[in-house]
C-alpha positions as CSV (number, residue, x, y, z in Angstrom):
1,M,0.0,0.3,0.0
2,T,1.6,3.4,-0.2
3,F,1.6,6.0,1.0
4,D,-1.0,8.2,-0.4
5,S,-3.9,5.6,0.2
6,A,-2.7,4.5,3.7
7,P,-3.8,6.7,7.1
8,L,-1.3,8.1,8.7
9,P,-0.6,6.1,12.1
10,D,-1.5,8.6,15.5
11,V,2.1,9.6,16.1
12,S,1.2,12.6,18.5
13,A,2.6,10.3,21.4
14,T,6.5,10.9,20.2
15,P,8.1,13.3,21.9
16,S,10.6,16.1,19.4
17,V,13.7,15.8,19.3
18,V,13.3,20.4,20.4
19,S,10.5,19.1,23.5
20,R,14.0,16.6,24.3
21,L,15.9,19.6,24.5
22,R,13.5,22.0,26.2
23,S,13.1,18.9,29.1
24,Y,16.8,17.9,29.7
25,S,17.4,18.4,33.5
26,G,21.2,16.5,33.5
27,P,24.3,17.8,33.5
28,A,25.4,20.0,31.0
29,V,23.2,20.0,27.6
30,P,21.8,17.2,26.4
31,F,23.5,14.9,24.2
32,S,22.7,12.8,20.8
33,V,24.0,10.3,18.9
34,E,24.4,9.6,15.1
35,F,24.7,5.4,13.8
36,N,24.7,4.7,10.2
37,P,22.8,2.2,8.6
38,P,24.7,-0.8,8.3
39,R,25.0,-3.3,5.1
40,D,25.3,-6.3,6.0
41,A,24.8,-9.0,9.5
42,A,27.8,-8.6,11.2
43,G,27.5,-4.5,10.6
44,E,23.9,-4.9,12.0
45,A,25.2,-6.8,15.3
46,R,27.6,-4.4,15.7
47,L,25.7,-1.0,15.5
48,W,23.4,-3.3,17.8
49,R,26.0,-3.9,20.3
50,A,26.5,0.3,20.3
51,V,22.6,0.8,20.3
52,R,22.5,-1.2,23.3
53,E,25.6,1.1,25.4
54,F,24.3,4.2,24.4
55,E,20.9,3.2,25.9
56,C,21.7,3.2,29.3
57,M,23.8,6.2,29.0
58,R,20.4,8.9,27.8
59,P,21.0,10.5,24.8
60,A,18.3,13.0,23.9
61,F,17.8,11.5,21.0
62,A,19.6,9.0,18.1
63,S,20.0,9.7,14.2
64,M,20.2,6.7,11.6
65,T,22.0,8.4,8.3
66,Y,20.6,7.5,5.2
67,G,23.1,5.6,2.1
68,A,24.1,7.6,-0.6
69,G,21.6,7.3,-3.2
70,G,19.1,5.5,-0.7
71,S,22.0,2.4,-1.1
72,T,20.8,1.0,1.7
73,K,17.0,1.6,1.8
74,D,15.0,-1.0,3.0
75,R,17.6,-2.0,6.0
76,T,18.1,1.4,6.8
77,V,14.0,1.7,7.2
78,R,14.0,-1.6,9.2
79,V,16.4,-1.1,11.6
80,T,14.9,2.7,12.5
81,G,11.8,1.5,12.8
82,D,13.3,-1.2,15.0
83,L,15.1,1.3,16.8
84,A,11.6,2.7,17.5
85,R,10.2,-0.5,18.4
86,E,12.8,-2.2,20.3
87,T,14.8,0.5,22.3
88,T,14.0,3.7,24.4
89,L,16.5,5.7,22.1
90,L,13.9,8.2,20.5
91,P,15.0,7.8,16.7
92,V,15.8,10.2,14.0
93,A,15.5,9.5,10.2
94,H,17.5,10.9,7.5
95,L,16.1,11.8,4.6
96,T,18.0,12.8,1.6
97,A,16.7,13.8,-1.7
98,V,19.4,13.2,-4.2
99,G,18.0,10.2,-6.4
100,H,14.6,10.0,-5.6
101,S,11.4,11.1,-7.1
102,V,8.6,13.1,-5.4
103,A,6.9,9.9,-5.3
104,E,9.4,8.0,-4.2
105,L,10.2,10.2,-0.8
106,R,6.3,10.6,-0.1
107,S,6.9,6.9,0.1
108,L,9.7,6.6,2.6
109,V,7.8,9.1,4.8
110,G,5.3,6.5,4.7
111,A,7.0,4.1,5.6
112,Y,8.8,5.8,8.7
113,A,5.2,7.0,9.6
114,D,4.3,3.4,9.9
115,C,7.2,2.6,12.0
116,G,5.9,5.5,14.5
117,I,8.9,7.3,13.6
118,R,7.7,11.3,13.4
119,N,11.4,12.8,13.8
120,I,13.1,12.9,10.9
121,L,16.4,14.7,9.8
122,V,16.1,16.1,5.5
123,L,19.1,17.0,3.8
124,R,19.6,17.4,0.2
125,G,22.5,14.6,0.3
126,D,25.3,14.1,-1.5
127,P,25.9,11.9,-5.1
128,P,26.9,8.7,-4.4
129,G,30.8,7.7,-4.7
130,D,31.8,10.7,-4.7
131,P,30.2,13.4,-2.5
132,L,32.3,16.0,-3.9
133,G,31.1,15.0,-7.2
134,A,28.4,16.9,-9.2
135,W,25.1,17.3,-7.9
136,H,22.0,16.5,-10.6
137,K,18.4,16.0,-9.6
138,H,16.5,13.6,-10.0
139,P,13.7,14.5,-13.2
140,E,10.7,14.0,-10.7
141,G,12.7,15.3,-8.1
142,V,13.7,18.4,-5.5
143,E,16.2,20.7,-6.2
144,Y,17.3,22.2,-2.5
145,A,16.5,20.6,1.1
146,E,14.1,23.6,1.6
147,E,11.3,22.2,-1.2
148,L,12.0,18.3,1.1
149,V,11.0,20.4,4.2
150,R,8.1,21.7,3.4
151,I,6.4,18.3,1.4
152,V,7.4,16.3,4.6
153,R,5.6,19.1,7.2
154,G,2.8,19.0,4.6
155,L,2.5,15.1,5.0
156,G,1.3,14.8,8.2
157,D,2.3,15.1,11.6
158,F,6.2,14.7,12.0
159,H,9.6,17.4,13.5
160,V,11.4,18.2,11.1
161,G,14.9,18.8,11.2
162,V,18.1,20.1,8.5
163,A,22.0,20.4,8.0
164,S,23.9,23.7,8.7
165,F,27.6,24.0,7.5
166,P,29.7,26.4,10.2
167,Q,32.4,26.6,7.3
168,G,29.5,26.9,4.5
169,H,28.4,24.1,2.3
170,H,30.8,23.3,-0.3
171,R,28.4,23.8,-3.2
172,S,27.9,27.6,-1.6
173,P,29.7,30.2,-3.1
174,D,30.3,32.4,0.0
175,L,28.7,32.4,3.7
176,E,26.5,34.8,2.8
177,H,24.5,32.1,0.7
178,D,24.5,29.3,2.6
179,T,23.4,31.5,5.5
180,R,20.1,32.2,3.2
181,Y,19.6,28.8,2.5
182,L,19.8,27.6,6.3
183,A,17.2,30.2,6.9
184,A,14.9,29.8,4.4
185,K,15.1,25.6,5.2
186,L,14.4,27.1,8.8
187,R,11.3,29.1,7.3
188,A,10.0,26.3,5.6
189,G,9.1,24.5,8.6
190,A,12.4,23.4,9.8
191,E,12.9,23.7,13.6
192,Y,15.9,22.5,13.9
193,S,19.1,22.1,12.5
194,I,22.1,19.6,13.0
195,T,26.0,21.0,12.2
196,Q,28.9,19.1,9.8
197,M,31.0,18.3,11.6
198,F,33.6,20.7,12.4
199,F,37.7,20.7,14.7
200,D,37.5,24.4,15.5
201,V,34.7,25.9,17.7
202,E,35.4,29.6,16.5
203,H,33.4,28.7,13.4
204,Y,30.6,27.0,15.1
205,L,29.7,30.7,16.8
206,R,30.4,32.1,14.1
207,L,27.4,30.1,12.3
208,R,25.0,31.5,14.8
209,D,26.3,35.1,14.8
210,R,25.3,35.2,11.3
211,M,22.1,33.2,11.0
212,A,21.2,35.4,14.6
213,A,22.1,38.9,12.7
214,F,20.4,37.6,9.1
215,D,17.1,36.2,10.4
216,P,17.0,37.1,14.3
217,V,13.4,35.0,14.3
218,E,15.0,31.8,13.0
219,S,17.7,31.8,14.7
220,V,16.8,31.2,17.8
221,K,16.0,27.6,16.8
222,P,18.4,25.1,17.7
223,I,21.8,25.1,15.8
224,I,23.1,21.5,17.6
225,P,26.7,21.0,16.5
226,E,28.4,17.4,15.7
227,L,31.1,15.8,17.0
228,M,33.2,13.5,15.8
229,P,36.3,12.2,18.2
230,I,39.5,11.2,16.2
231,T,40.7,7.3,16.8
232,S,43.1,7.0,14.2
233,L,45.0,9.3,11.0
234,R,42.4,6.6,8.8
235,T,39.9,8.8,10.5
236,V,41.2,11.9,10.1
237,A,40.8,11.3,6.2
238,R,36.8,9.9,6.5
239,A,36.2,13.5,8.2
240,E,37.5,15.4,5.8
241,E,35.7,13.4,3.4
242,L,32.4,14.0,5.1
243,C,33.5,17.6,6.0
244,G,34.7,18.4,2.4
245,R,37.0,20.7,4.2
246,P,40.8,19.5,5.7
247,L,41.4,19.5,9.6
248,P,42.1,23.1,11.2
249,D,45.8,23.1,11.1
250,P,46.3,22.9,14.6
251,V,44.6,19.9,15.3
252,L,46.4,18.3,12.4
253,R,50.0,18.9,13.9
254,R,49.0,17.7,17.2
255,L,47.4,14.1,16.1
256,R,51.0,13.7,13.4
257,Q,52.9,14.8,16.1
258,A,51.3,11.6,17.9
259,A,51.3,9.3,15.5
260,G,54.7,9.8,15.6
261,D,57.8,9.4,12.4
262,G,57.9,5.3,13.2
263,P,56.7,2.8,9.6
264,E,53.4,2.8,11.7
265,E,51.5,5.9,13.8
266,N,51.2,5.0,17.2
267,R,47.8,4.7,17.2
268,A,47.0,5.0,21.2
269,A,49.0,7.9,21.2
270,V,47.0,9.1,17.9
271,R,43.0,8.2,19.7
272,A,44.5,9.7,23.2
273,V,44.8,13.4,21.3
274,G,41.4,12.6,19.2
275,I,39.5,12.0,22.4
276,D,41.3,15.3,24.4
277,I,40.7,17.5,21.2
278,A,36.9,16.1,21.4
279,T,36.4,16.8,25.1
280,E,38.1,20.4,24.9
281,M,35.6,21.2,22.0
282,G,33.0,19.5,24.0
283,Q,33.5,21.6,27.2
284,R,34.2,25.2,24.8
285,L,30.9,24.1,23.6
286,I,28.8,24.0,26.8
287,E,30.2,27.1,28.3
288,E,28.9,29.0,25.0
289,G,25.6,27.5,25.3
290,A,24.9,24.8,22.8
291,P,21.7,23.3,23.0
292,C,23.5,20.0,22.8
293,L,26.6,17.8,22.1
294,H,25.5,15.9,18.8
295,F,28.3,12.7,18.0
296,I,29.0,11.0,15.1
297,T,29.8,6.7,16.5
298,L,30.8,5.5,13.4
299,N,28.0,2.6,15.6
300,F,30.7,2.2,18.3
301,A,30.3,3.6,21.9
302,K,33.8,3.9,23.2
303,A,35.0,6.7,21.9
304,T,32.1,8.6,22.4
305,S,31.2,7.3,26.3
306,E,34.8,8.7,27.2
307,V,34.3,11.5,26.0
308,L,31.2,11.7,28.0
309,T,32.9,10.8,30.8
310,N,35.7,13.3,30.6
311,L,32.4,16.0,30.1
312,G,31.2,14.6,33.8
313,Y,28.4,12.7,32.1
314,G,27.3,9.5,34.4
315,V,28.0,7.1,32.1
316,T,26.8,3.9,33.1
317,A,27.4,1.9,30.5
318,T,30.6,-0.4,30.3
319,P,31.9,0.1,26.4
320,I,32.9,-3.3,24.9
321,S,33.5,-1.2,21.3
322,A,36.4,0.5,20.2
């Protein structure tokens, strides 16, 4: 049955991301986590180990990314639904426009609704295979995330978040245009944004300043900073790929110095420095009034839990994954 012909389930009792942030009463600020859709049974088992560990830590919400071009669509929808049914986590489903017609996007929203999910993070998305490659609109799809926000909000009782970019999206001609795009997404009905990961807190603070100056009304909506603890030089490469930008020189120098000059990197030292950097950033963000700390986990719990412990969170789980 398609979404258009099926009634939406009653999801009115499901809390929104913003309501979770407002009701938080723990230490510092709320935190949240991001998972990736597993590609196979082994990856799914690893994901669920991390899920159960994080469940003990009580994050405000847990987002599930969406494979480029829908490469893991069916598994992603199923696993995100499992998070809603079988855990105490509040799942946020990512939805990207790349490679999909409007009809397919509406059907995906319906599939999430059937699982009782009403929190959706809307993204235009990157081209599959090469995140920095040319972006092409589906012939029957949408061009901008703003359009997708309007589609999702028009389909029922959904709460929508969007992406924001502390250094500007790599496709934006300048920061002024990037600020306009973010404001347009928020005006279309998005209730908050989650930033692309960054490694200089000043970039996040300047993003907030730009939004406050451009649109004082929409700028009050939460801008949630995204962090990723670096655990190896390989993780650095992955971080730069996801950001579309190189890491700041001071951060790279600390990590490379920890790696040493030997034929193999001193991974333990690199990991320790990566944890320190994420901790320092988290502390500064808390001091600067960030509404939440959102962690990219890569489906592991240990590094994030160490950062949270350093920040004074009462982590009760016993992490078993790297």
